[in-house]
N, C-alpha and C positions, 0 to 999 in steps of 0.2 A: 504493500500500500504506500501511497505518497505521504510525505510529512505534512502536518498542518502548518499554517502560516506562522504560528507562534514557535513551533519547533524549528522552522526554517530561520526565523529571526535569531533564535537562540544559537543555532548552529553557526550562523554567519558571524557571530561575535567571538567565536572561539578561534584558537590558534590551530595550525594544521593537524597536530595529533588528535585534537578533539574532533576535527572534521572527520578523520578516519573512523573514530568511534561512532559518530553520528550516522555513518553509513552502515554500521554493523559489521565492519570488516575486521577479521582476526589478524590479518597481516597485509603486507603491501601488494600481494598478488591481486586482491579484489580491486584495488584502485588501479593497478596496472591494466587489468582487463577492461575496466571502464574507460580508461584513457584510449585504449585501442578502439573501443566501440565508438568513442567520440569522434574518431576520424571519419566514420560513416555518418554520424549524426552530430554535426559540429556545434549545434546550439539547441536551446530549449524548444524552439519552434519545430525543428526537424524531428527531434525525439518525440514530442507530443503528437505531431502529425501522424507519425507511423504508429503510435499506440492507438490512436483513434481508428486508423485504417485497419489494423490487425484485429482490434476488438470487433469492428463491424464485420470483417471476414468470418470470424468465429461464429457469428450469428446467422450466416448464410446456410441454406440447405446443403447437406453433404453431397459431394459429387458422386456420380454413378460409376460403380465398378462392374466390369464384365469378366466372367471366368469361363474359359474354354479348356477342354482337355482332350488329349488323344486325337489330334488332328490327322495324323498318319498320312500326310502328303496330299490330302483332299483340298487342293488350293482353291478351286472355284467355289465350292460350298462355303469354305471358311471365309474367303474374301467377301462373298456376298453377304454372309451373316454379319461380318465385321462392319461393312459399309452400310448395312441396313440397321445396324444396332439391334440385330435379332428381332426385327419387327417394330422397334420402338419409334423409329422415324415415321413409319406408316401410321402409327397411333397418333403421333404429333400432328401429322397432316390432317387426320380425321378430326382431332380435337380443335385444330385451328380453323378449319374451313367447314366442318360440320356437313350440312346438306347443300352447301353453296356450290360445290363441284361434284361431279359424278364419280362413281367408283372407278370408272375407266380413267378419268383424269387423275384420281388419287394415285393409281398404279403408275401412270406415266410420270407424274411428278416425283414419285418415290424412286423410280428407276433413273430419272434425271439426276437426282441427288447421289445415287449409288455410283452411276457410270456416266457422268456428264459428257465426256468426249464422245463416247459411243452413241449416246442418245442424240446429241446434236448432229452427229454425222448422219444418223438414220433419218432425222427430221429434215435435214438438208436434201438428202437423196429423194425424199418424198415430196420435195418442193413445198414444205410447210413452214420453212424458216422465214416467216414474214415478220414485219415490224410489230404487228399485233401479238404474234406468238412470243416474241422477245420481251415485249413490255409485260405481258401476263406472267411469263416465266420469272422475270426479275422480281416483279411485285410479290409473287407467291413465295419465292425463295427468301426474300427479305423477311416476310412474315414468319416463316418457319425458323429462320435464324434468330429472330427476336424471341421466339418461344423457347428455343433450346439454350439461349444465352441468358435467360432471365435469372438463373440461380447463381450467376457469376458476377464478380465485380467488373466494372467497365474496364479497369486496367488489365484484368486477366484476359478478358475477351480481346483486347487490343494486342496482347502478347501472342495470342493464338492466331491473329490475323496474318495471312501472308502479306509480305510487304507490298506486293502488287495490289493496287486498288484499296489499300487499308484505309486511306482517308475517305474514299467514297463510301466504303462499307460502314465506317464509323458514323458518318453523317446519316446514312439511310437507316441504320439501326436505331439511332437515338433522336430522330426527328420527331417533333410533336405534330401529329396529324390534325390535332384540333386547333392548331395555330394557323390562322388564315395566312399569316405572313410567310409561313414556311411551305404551304401547299404547292405554290408555283415552283419554289426552289426544289422540292422533292421531285416534282414531275420533270423539271429540267435536267436534273441529274440522270434520270433514267433515259430521257430522250437523247441526251448527249452521248451516253454510252452506245446507243444504237447508231447515232449519226456518224460517230467516228469509227464505227465498225469494230468495236471491242466487246460487244455484249457477250459473245460466246466465251471469250477469255474471262470476263467477269463472272459468268455463270459457273465456269469450272472452279474458280477461286472460292466463291461463296458456298458452293456445294461441299468443297473440301472443309471449309470452316464449320459448316453444319455438322458434318460427320465428326470433326474433332471435338466439338462442344457437346455432342451427345454422349460420348464415352469419356469419363475423366481418367480412369485407370483401367488398364487391361492386364489380366493375369492369365498366363498360359500354363496349365498344369501338366506339361510334358508330352512327349512323343509327337513332336512336329514331324519327325521322320517315320519311314516305313510304309510299305504297301501302296499308298496312293502315289499318283504320278509325279507331283512336283512340289516337294517340301521346300526346294530352293526358292520358289515363287512366294511361298508363305513367308519365308524369312525376309525376302526383299520387302514385302508389305509391312512386316513388323518393324523393320529398320527405319521405316518412314513414319512410324506411329509415335505420337508425342510422349506417351507415358506407358511403358510396358515392362513387366517382369516375367521371367520364365522359371518354372520349377522343372529342372531337367527330368526327362523320362529315361527309361533304360535304352530305348532306341536312339535318343539324342546322345547319350553318353557313348554309345557304341560308335556313332559317327564322329564324335569328338575324339575318341581313341584312334579311329582311322586317320583322322586329320593329323595326329601327332606321329603317324607312321607305325602304330601298333599293327602288326600284320594279321593277327587273329581278328582284330576288329575290322580291318580292311576286308578280309575274306567274309566276315559275317555280314557286313552291309552289302557286299556284292551278292552274296548268296540270297539274302532277303529280297534284294531288288530283282535278281534274275528269277526268283521263285514267283514273283508277281508281275513279270513282264515289264519291269521298271527300267527299261533302257533309256527312256527320255531323261530322267533325272541324272543318270550316269553320264550319258554322252552329250546331250544338249544342255542339261543344267550345269554340269560341272566339267564337261570336256574330258572325262576319263576315257582313255583309249583302251577299248576292249578287244581290239583286233588280235593282239598276241594270244590272249586267252581263247578267243574263238577259233583261231587257227590250230592251237594246241588241242582243244577239245574235239574239234572236227577230226583231227588225225588220230588221236589216242582212242577215242570212242566211236570210230567210224562205223563199226558193225554192232554197236551197242545201242539198242533203242532207248535206253535210259528212261524207261517207263515211270519209274518212281520219282523222276525229277521234271516231269512235264510242268510248265508254269501254269499258275492260275491266272487266267486272263480277266482281270478286273477292268482294265482300261485298254483301249486300242492304242498301240504304239504309233503315234502320228508322225514321228520324224524319221524313224528308221525301222520299218517293219522287219522283224526277225522271225525266221522260220521257227515254229515251236520245237521242231526236232533238234535244231541247232541250239536253241535256248536251253533245252533239256540237257544236252551234252555239256554246255558251258556251266549249267547249274551243278551238275554232278562233279565236274572238274574242280570248281571252286569249293564245293563241300568237302571233297577229299583234301584239298589244300588246307581248308580250315581245321579239319581234324588233326592234321599233322602239326599245324601251328599251335593249336590248343594243347596238344600232347606235350609240346616243348615247354609251354608256359607252366603247365601243371608240374612238370618235372623240375622246372626252375624255382617254383614256389611251393614246396611241400606244405608250407603253413596255410595255403589256401584250402587244404583238406579236400581235394577233389580227385584223389588217386583212382577212385572207382569210375571216373569219367574218362579214363584213358582207354578207349574202346577199340582202337585199331589193333592194339596188342591183345585184346580179349577175343579176337576172332580166331577160330580154328579153320585156317585156310584149307586144310586137307579134308575137313568134314563139312564145310559150308555152314558153320554155326558160330554163334557168339554167346559168351557167358556173361550174364548181367545179374547182379545180386545173387550169385550162386546158382543160377538156373540157366540151362543151355537152351538157346532158341535157334531155329533154322533161319538163315538169311534169305531175304527175297532177291538179293542181288549180290553176286560174288565176283563181279568183274572189276578187279582192282589192278590194272596193268602197271600203275606207277608205284604200287606199294610193295616193298620188300618185306615178306613175313618175318625175316630175321631182324630187320631194323625198320619197322613200319613208319617211323616218324622222320625218316631221312628223305630229303628232296632229291628228285632226279635233277641233273643239270638244267634241263629245260624248265622244270618247275621253279628252281631257284632263280632263274633269269626272269620268269614271269613275275615272281614275287618282288624282285628288285624294281622292275618296271612299274608295277602297281604302287609300290611304296613311294616312288618318285612322283608318280602321277598325283597321288593324294596330297603329298607334302608340298608340291609345287603348284597346286591349283590355287590361284589368287582368289578367286571367288569363294571357294570352299574355306580357305583360311580366313577370309573376311567374315564369313558367316560364323565361324567358330569363335572368333574374337568377340563378335556380338553376343553369342551365347554365353561366353565367359563374363562379359561385362554386365549383361542384363539378367543372367541366370544364377541359380544356386540349387542345392538339393531340396531346400524348403524355405518358406517365408512366413513370418508372423506379421500380420498387417490388419489393423482395425478389428482386433479381437478375433481374428480368424487365423487358423493354422493351415497352411497350404503345403501339400506335398503330393507327389505322383503316386507312389506305391504304398508302403506300409511302414510301421515301426516294428521291427522284428521282436516277437514275444515268445516266451516259453508257454507251455500248455496251461500253466496256472495264471497267465495274464501278466506276469512280471516281465521286465525288459530282459531280453536275451543278451548275454555277454558274448562278444565276438572278438576274436583275436585279429588285429591288423598289425602286421610286421612286428610281432613280439609283445604288443601291449593289448590290454583288454579294454573294450569300449561297449557302451550300450546306450540306448535311447538317443537323446540329443547329441551326446558326445560322439556316437557312432556316425551320425549324419555329418557332424562337423569335421571329423577326421577324413571321411571319404571325400567331402567337398574340398578339403585342403589338398588331398592327393590328386584330384582331378586338375586342380590349378597347377600343381607341381609338374604334372605331365606336360604342360605347355611352357612353363616359365622357369622351372627350377634351374639354377646355375650348376648345382652339383649333378653330374651325369647319372650317378647311381640313383639319386632321389627322383630325377626326371624319368628314368626307366621304371622305377617303382610306380610312379604316377600313371605312366602309360599302361602298364600291366594292370593297375588297379581299375582302369576304365573297363577293361575286359572282365575283370572280377565283378564289377558293379552290374555288368550286363547279365550275368547268368549264375552267380554264386547264390546258394540258398540263404546265406546270411546278408545278402544285399537288400537294403530297403526298397530298391527299385525293381527287384525281381520277386522275392517273397515266395518262392516255390522250392521244393526239395531238389529239383534237377531241371535242366533244359533238355527235353526229350526229342530233339530234332533227329538224332541218329536213329532212335527207335522208330520214329514215324516214317523215316525214309526206308529202313531196311527190315523192319519186323512187322509181321501181320498181326501179331497178338496185341489186342487193344490194351490189355493190362499193362503192357510196357510203356504205353504212350502217356499214361496218367502222370500228371505233375501235381504233387500234393502241396497245397497252399500252407503258408505259415499260419500258426494259430491266430494271428491277428484277424484274419478274415472270418474266423468263427466267433469273434468277440465284438462285432460291429454294433450289436444291440446291448452290450454290457456297459452300463453307464459308469461303473466304478473304474473299469479299464480305460475308457475314453477320458474320464476326468484325470486319471493318472498321466495319460499322454499329454493332455493340455497343460497340466502343471509342470511337467517335465520341460516343456518349451516356453515356460514363463507366463502362461495364461491362467487366470482364474476361471474355472469351468462355467460359472453362472454367466449365461449370455454368450459364451464363446462357441465356436464351431470348428470342426475339422472338415476341410474341403479336399477331396480325394479323387484321383483318376484311376487309370491303369486297368481296371476290371470292368468290362462292359456290363451295364445293367440291363437285364432281360425284361424290358418293359412289356413286351408282348405277352409274357407269361405272368404278368401281374407283379413283378418285382418292383419295389419302390427304391428310388435313389436316396430317399431319406431314411437314415438309420438312427435308432435310439431317440425317437421323437424329434428328429431334426438336428440332433447334436453333431452328427456326421452326415455329410452329403457326398455321395459318389456320383460324379457328373460325367463319367464316360458313357455317352449315349449312342455311340456307334457312328462317328464321323466316317470311319473306314468302311468302305462298301463290303469288305470281307466280314464285318461284324453285324451288318444291318439285318441279316436273317435272324441273328440271335436277339438283337435288341428290339426290332420292329419299328425303330425310328432311325433318323439319320443325324443324331447328335443333339446335345443339350447345350444351353447357355444358362449359366447362373448369373442373375443380375442383382446387385446390391445397391439400392438407391436409398434416399432419405426416409422412405416409408417402410423398408424391410427387404427381405430376400424373395426373389421371384425366380422360378425355374421355367425356362422355355424349352419345349421339346419340338424338334423340327422334322418335317417331312423330307424325303430325298429331294435333292436339288438336281435338276436336269442339266443345265449349262447356262453360262452367262449369255450366250447368244440367244438361247431359247427364251430367257427371261426378257430380253430386250425386244426380240422380234415378235414374240407372242404377247408382249406387254403383260406378263404375269408376274406374280410375287410369290415367294416361298411361303408355304403355310406353316405356321407355328402355333402351338397351344401353350399358353402361359398359366401358371398357377402360383398363388402366393404361398410361400413356404413359411415365412415368419413375418408377422405384422408388428411393428413397434408402436407402443401406445403413444409415444411422443415423437414427432418427426425429428430425425437426427440432423444435427447441424455440424458444420465444419469443426466447431469446438469440441465435439464428441469423438473426433477421429484422432489418429496418430499425428497427422499434420497439425490438427488443432492443438494438441498437447505441445508440439514444438513451437507453435505460434504463441501459446500462453507463456512458455518459458522465455521466449524473446520479449514478450511484453514485460515480464518481471525484470529482465535485464535493463530494458529501456526505462522502466520506472526507477530503478536504482540510479541510472545515469541522470535522469531528471533530478532526483534528490541530490546528486553530486553537484549538478549545476546550481540548484537552488541554495545549497549549503556553501557554495564557493570552493568546494574541494577540487572541482575541475572548472577551469575558466571556459566560457563560451568563446568560440572562434569567430573572428570577424568575417562576414561574407557580404558581398555586394548584392 
């Protein structure tokens, strides 16, 4: 609190040591800090002005947060939902214009906001880009922009404005339409935009601003990569988003490991991509040269149908259609290379506890069987021309050359390295934000619900500490100066991908070998960590929340990784809404299981809303057919009092700053710090 006037008068009459005591400072550091702060706020007026502004901001409605999970490379569906704010922009259009415009015009206006360049081009081709159309479009867009900007300060809106047309947008947003003196001014602004032929550029800019203002914070709960055609396009979109954080998924960490040159991770991401016909992301997205691998596979497996390795065709490969038979051969070739690389890592790191997964040496090549968990099974495929039964993990010279080429390709791909730097800068294994705990997978537990202790390079970790050390080693894999630590970090990314103690995997094994080579379904089963049996156990969930520094009352865990089978009646809300699993099946591979095509969790000033989405056909179809994606929203949690900025993590930071500024004001009033002269 500020001093009263009598206290100020009393303080001003004292000598310097007394002034220190009047500030409540125990030593010189408090005064030194305030002197540093005074450089930014050189006088009473500057400090008081910012206190007023910050107090006002704390009273504004909380910004809207969006949560997406398990995007799996489905770039078109994700970008559409991001640009449409999962249907919220359409709702804003309906609220703003009511029955003034038709539903058809609502959809056209919505798609104009989502994809302004494409819509303008279509309208021009249809010879509908008239002066009247331009005036109407600008007017309607300004109205929507006013609506979505209403919860922000004018200064924040200005900061979000693109420099181009910022002055015009500012005038149009804050003009008083009831003021007759400004009516003509308002009209002239719009007319001049059209007269000088920049209306289309203005429309693109204001559409971008509308999208930016609708979503305040964006949270991605992992697995940007895998299965879908273009995760690289998703990352490009995210890199241009104003406020995003990413909780890495197991597929993301596998790609991160590949980017550092970890060969097992390289083989894994190639195997996953080839298994889903994902040539576009490899060749067109990142320019990974697969020709050496294809030539090798074609020669070595020439007479092998590779039936177990035929790709699942989720998407047509539009850039370089590959014959499925060749894709199957490449798929098998990279799988064998992966098992060799993984065998070498497991031998290099006995502390990983994965000796039972060294399976190439468990094969009886003379009998055509493999022994797993003490039981012998017949192999579906015994054609291993590059495997030496006496030394199954040794590479042939040609295999070694292919691995060297692939390692160089991943490490020297500028675009991939840029994307990985972005994931490092914006990502982590978990995040605590606004009373929510965000992570992709699980917190490894024992069967009794206690935190499982896991050994990482000779030391024991559990709960939050396990997350922290794994996060640390991911970063070491990229930046550690010590070569041994950097190699540990790179191998740890492979560990995170598939070890049973990894919070991003959470199963007893990765049964890819069994699914390829064994017919017995019992061997395909991957047993989940006890965590997944305790999602309705409030005591366990409260323990997890406290472990990460949250009081359970009013807090939530937001989780991805495991698709929720909505079609079977499974609810994404667990334990009365204390935990939310928001993997709704963005990946087409999972949509038969989930019955929907993804979820969006929305956290606005009124509470939590979960939106479930129907499958998305394509961007072109949405524009040409003038259709909008169908989503169903339901309120998950309604807050009795509308949340303000002051109730958020940012609000707490602002309040701390206000306290510091109040101390600075007191220092000015007491004379402990002199105001600086400014003109």
